[in-house]
C-alpha positions as CSV (number, residue, x, y, z in Angstrom):
1,M,-10.6,3.3,33.5
2,K,-7.9,4.6,35.9
3,I,-7.0,8.3,35.6
4,T,-3.4,8.9,36.7
5,N,-1.8,12.2,37.7
6,K,1.9,11.9,36.7
7,F,2.6,15.6,36.6
8,N,0.8,16.6,39.8
9,V,-1.9,18.8,38.3
10,P,-4.5,20.2,40.8
11,E,-6.8,17.7,42.3
12,T,-9.8,19.7,41.0
13,L,-8.8,18.9,37.5
14,L,-8.2,15.3,38.3
15,A,-11.7,15.1,39.8
16,L,-13.2,16.7,36.6
17,A,-11.3,14.2,34.4
18,S,-12.6,11.3,36.5
19,K,-16.2,12.4,36.2
20,Q,-18.3,10.8,33.5
21,Y,-20.0,13.5,31.5
22,Y,-21.2,11.3,28.6
23,S,-24.0,8.8,28.8
24,K,-25.9,7.2,25.9
25,G,-28.9,6.8,28.2
26,K,-31.1,3.7,27.8
27,A,-29.9,2.9,24.3
28,D,-28.3,-0.2,22.8
29,F,-25.8,1.9,20.8
30,S,-24.8,5.5,20.5
31,V,-24.1,7.2,17.1
32,T,-20.4,7.5,18.1
33,E,-20.3,3.7,18.9
34,I,-21.7,2.5,15.6
35,I,-19.4,4.6,13.4
36,S,-16.4,3.4,15.4
37,P,-14.7,0.0,14.5
38,P,-16.3,-2.9,16.4
39,R,-12.9,-4.2,17.3
40,I,-12.1,-1.0,19.2
41,Q,-15.5,-0.9,21.0
42,R,-15.3,-4.5,22.1
43,L,-11.7,-4.2,23.3
44,R,-12.6,-1.1,25.3
45,T,-15.5,-2.9,26.9
46,K,-13.4,-5.9,27.8
47,H,-10.4,-4.0,29.1
48,Y,-12.0,-0.8,30.4
49,H,-11.0,-1.5,34.0
50,E,-7.4,-2.1,32.9
51,M,-7.1,1.0,30.8
52,E,-5.1,4.0,32.1
53,Q,-4.9,7.6,30.9
54,D,-3.1,10.5,32.5
55,V,-5.0,13.7,33.2
56,S,-2.4,15.6,31.3
57,D,-3.4,13.8,28.1
58,M,-7.1,14.8,28.6
59,L,-6.8,18.5,28.1
60,W,-8.9,18.7,25.0
61,S,-11.6,16.3,26.2
62,L,-11.9,18.4,29.3
63,L,-12.2,21.6,27.3
64,G,-14.7,19.9,25.1
65,S,-16.8,19.0,28.1
66,A,-16.6,22.6,29.3
67,L,-17.6,23.9,25.9
68,H,-20.8,21.7,26.0
69,V,-21.7,22.9,29.5
70,V,-21.3,26.6,28.5
71,A,-23.1,26.1,25.2
72,E,-26.0,24.4,27.0
73,R,-26.6,27.6,29.0
74,S,-26.9,29.8,25.9
75,E,-30.5,30.7,25.1
76,I,-31.2,32.1,21.6
77,A,-34.6,32.0,19.9
78,N,-35.0,29.0,17.5
79,H,-31.8,27.4,18.6
80,V,-31.8,24.0,20.4
81,N,-28.6,23.2,22.4
82,E,-27.4,19.8,23.5
83,E,-30.4,17.6,22.7
84,R,-30.2,13.8,23.0
85,L,-32.5,11.9,20.6
86,F,-33.5,8.2,20.7
87,L,-34.4,6.3,17.6
88,D,-35.7,2.7,17.3
89,I,-34.3,1.2,14.2
90,D,-33.6,-2.4,13.0
91,G,-34.5,-3.8,16.4
92,V,-32.3,-1.6,18.5
93,T,-32.4,1.8,20.2
94,L,-29.9,4.3,18.8
95,S,-29.0,7.5,20.7
96,G,-27.3,10.7,19.6
97,A,-26.5,14.0,21.3
98,I,-26.8,16.9,18.9
99,D,-24.8,20.0,19.9
100,L,-26.9,22.6,18.1
101,Q,-30.0,22.8,15.9
102,H,-31.0,26.1,14.3
103,I,-34.7,25.8,13.4
104,D,-36.3,28.0,10.8
105,G,-39.9,27.0,10.4
106,K,-39.8,23.3,9.1
107,N,-36.1,23.6,8.2
108,V,-33.2,22.9,10.5
109,E,-29.4,23.4,10.3
110,I,-27.3,21.0,12.5
111,T,-24.0,22.0,13.9
112,D,-21.5,19.9,15.9
113,Y,-18.5,21.3,17.9
114,K,-15.1,19.7,17.4
115,F,-11.6,20.4,18.7
116,T,-9.1,19.4,16.0
117,S,-5.7,20.1,14.6
118,A,-4.9,22.3,11.6
119,W,-3.5,19.3,9.7
120,A,-6.6,17.2,10.4
121,L,-8.9,20.0,9.3
122,R,-7.3,20.0,5.8
123,A,-8.0,16.3,5.3
124,D,-11.3,14.7,4.6
125,K,-12.9,13.6,7.8
126,I,-15.1,10.6,6.9
127,D,-16.3,10.1,10.5
128,W,-17.6,13.7,10.6
129,A,-19.8,13.0,7.6
130,Q,-21.0,9.7,9.0
131,Q,-21.9,11.2,12.4
132,Q,-23.6,14.3,11.1
133,N,-25.7,12.5,8.5
134,I,-26.9,10.1,11.1
135,Y,-27.9,13.1,13.3
136,G,-29.7,14.5,10.3
137,Y,-31.6,11.2,9.7
138,M,-32.7,11.1,13.4
139,V,-33.9,14.7,13.3
140,E,-36.0,14.2,10.2
141,K,-37.4,10.9,11.4
142,L,-38.2,12.0,15.0
143,K,-39.0,15.7,14.7
144,G,-40.4,15.8,11.1
145,L,-38.0,18.6,10.2
146,N,-36.2,19.1,6.9
147,V,-32.4,19.1,7.4
148,T,-31.0,21.7,5.0
149,S,-27.4,21.9,6.2
150,L,-24.9,19.9,8.3
151,R,-21.9,21.8,9.7
152,I,-18.9,21.4,11.9
153,C,-17.8,24.3,14.1
154,A,-14.1,23.4,14.4
155,F,-11.8,24.8,17.0
156,V,-8.2,24.6,15.7
157,R,-6.2,23.9,18.8
158,D,-2.7,24.4,17.2
159,W,-3.7,27.4,15.0
160,S,-0.8,29.7,14.0
161,R,-1.4,33.3,12.9
162,R,2.0,33.4,11.2
163,E,1.2,30.2,9.2
164,A,-2.2,31.6,8.2
165,Q,-0.6,34.7,6.8
166,R,1.9,32.9,4.6
167,N,-0.2,29.9,3.5
168,P,-3.6,30.5,1.9
169,D,-4.4,26.8,2.3
170,Y,-3.9,26.9,6.0
171,P,-7.0,27.6,8.2
172,Q,-7.4,31.4,8.2
173,A,-8.9,31.6,11.7
174,P,-8.8,29.5,14.9
175,I,-12.5,28.8,14.5
176,Q,-13.6,27.3,11.1
177,I,-17.0,26.3,9.8
178,V,-16.9,23.1,7.8
179,H,-19.9,22.2,5.6
180,I,-20.7,18.5,5.5
181,P,-22.4,17.0,2.3
182,L,-25.9,15.7,2.9
183,W,-26.6,12.1,2.0
184,P,-29.9,10.9,0.7
185,M,-32.1,9.5,3.5
186,E,-32.1,6.0,1.9
187,E,-28.3,5.9,1.8
188,T,-28.1,7.0,5.5
189,E,-30.6,4.4,6.6
190,K,-28.7,1.7,4.8
191,Y,-25.4,2.8,6.4
192,I,-27.0,2.8,9.9
193,K,-28.4,-0.7,9.5
194,E,-25.0,-2.0,8.2
195,R,-23.2,-0.5,11.2
196,I,-25.7,-1.8,13.7
197,D,-25.4,-5.3,12.1
198,V,-21.6,-5.4,12.3
199,H,-21.5,-4.2,15.9
200,R,-24.3,-6.6,16.9
201,S,-22.5,-9.5,15.2
202,S,-19.3,-8.8,17.1
203,K,-21.1,-9.4,20.4
204,V,-22.3,-12.9,19.6
205,S,-19.3,-14.8,20.9
206,A,-17.6,-14.5,24.3
207,D,-14.3,-15.7,22.9
208,W,-14.2,-13.2,20.1
209,D,-10.7,-11.7,19.9
210,E,-9.5,-13.4,16.7
211,E,-13.0,-13.4,15.2
212,L,-13.5,-9.6,15.4
213,P,-13.5,-7.9,12.1
214,E,-10.2,-6.1,11.6
215,C,-10.1,-2.3,11.4
216,T,-9.9,-1.0,7.8
217,S,-7.1,1.3,6.6
218,D,-9.4,4.3,6.9
219,E,-10.3,3.3,10.5
220,R,-6.6,2.9,11.3
221,W,-5.8,6.3,9.9
222,I,-3.1,4.9,7.6
223,R,-0.4,7.4,6.7
224,E,0.9,6.5,3.3
225,E,4.7,5.9,2.7
226,K,6.4,9.1,1.5
227,F,9.8,10.4,0.6
228,A,10.5,13.8,1.9
229,L,12.9,16.2,0.4
230,K,14.5,18.0,3.4
231,K,16.9,20.9,3.6
232,E,19.6,21.3,6.3
233,G,18.4,23.6,9.1
234,R,14.7,23.3,8.1
235,K,12.2,21.3,10.2
236,T,9.5,20.8,7.6
237,A,9.9,19.1,4.2
238,V,10.5,21.1,1.1
239,K,8.4,18.7,-1.0
240,L,6.9,15.2,-0.6
241,F,7.1,12.4,-3.1
242,D,5.3,9.1,-3.5
243,D,8.4,7.2,-4.7
244,I,12.1,7.4,-4.3
245,Q,12.8,7.6,-8.0
246,T,10.9,10.9,-8.5
247,A,12.4,12.3,-5.3
248,T,15.9,11.5,-6.5
249,V,15.4,13.1,-9.9
250,F,14.1,16.3,-8.3
251,L,17.1,16.4,-5.9
252,S,19.6,15.9,-8.7
253,V,18.6,19.1,-10.5
254,L,18.7,21.4,-7.5
255,K,21.5,24.0,-7.6
256,D,22.3,23.5,-3.9
257,K,21.6,19.8,-3.8
258,D,24.5,19.2,-1.4
259,K,22.3,21.0,1.3
260,H,19.3,18.7,0.7
261,F,18.6,15.1,1.5
262,I,15.8,12.6,1.1
263,E,14.1,11.3,4.2
264,H,12.1,8.0,4.0
265,R,8.7,8.3,5.9
266,K,7.4,4.8,6.3
267,G,3.7,4.3,6.1
268,E,2.0,3.5,9.4
269,P,-1.4,3.2,11.1
270,I,-1.4,6.5,13.1
271,R,-4.4,5.5,15.2
272,C,-2.7,2.3,16.3
273,V,0.9,3.4,16.7
274,N,-0.1,6.4,18.8
275,N,-2.7,4.4,20.7
276,F,-5.5,6.9,19.9
277,C,-7.9,3.9,20.3
278,G,-6.6,3.3,23.8
279,V,-6.4,-0.5,23.4
280,N,-3.5,-1.3,21.1
281,Q,-1.7,-3.4,23.8
282,W,-4.6,-5.9,23.6
283,C,-5.2,-5.8,19.9
284,S,-4.1,-8.9,17.9
285,Q,-4.2,-6.9,14.6
286,Y,-1.8,-4.3,15.9
287,K,0.5,-6.9,17.3
288,K,0.6,-8.6,13.9
289,T,1.6,-5.3,12.3
290,E,4.4,-4.8,14.8
291,E,5.7,-8.4,14.1
292,E,5.6,-7.7,10.4
293,N,7.6,-4.5,10.8
294,E,10.2,-6.2,13.0
295,N,10.7,-9.0,10.4
296,E,11.3,-6.5,7.6
């Protein structure tokens, strides 16, 4: 991947952004890989040397790398930092790097660090549950410990004190602990084997673009169609509706309805549109979505 420097940031930051901090070691798959869509992983592999990213867009990944380096230096009794585990399962070697394990006798609490937005923190993060439960499975299988708790230590990068004071549903601090439900071991093992199989199958053919399984709605981070009631001079919506009829009725009974209007927010795959996957320009599924939108 080529790292660009469009805004002329210091060369030291460019060098840091260009350095590879992550390695899955001698493993066939990493935990991050198997929970990701095989379409994205295969497109990234094929087009890695064509991909570009500007250093200015890598702020949070740089801070994440820095956090892991600092955390690794911390030494507290019964706490294990930044441990990479390797598990042989279903004919492959799976690796996972666990940020923090707090061990109490035969019990262990697993914590993972995440940089996220306030909006994302309020939504269910399926991939967090998938990743953490796989880590829990690996710890129990390889270390013989009993996993009692899975947690995310979330750093809210756009946190607002003012919003926290006026909205009780908003994160009340810039660092939040999110508890992840524990899956039964049998369920986790079944999930791991299913994900390994789908990724292994996607590597069979050299000419695989059209044959790759398409990303699901959850994997594409589909934002559902909404109708927003907006007020003149206000940036955020007063209220969101699922259909235009309900929104219109609500608007009609407002005393100052002449100062309000309805904004149609079309549903779209956020991950694809914003190229969070990094490969939308080579993705036939995304191109098909664009063509369908143009023909509407």
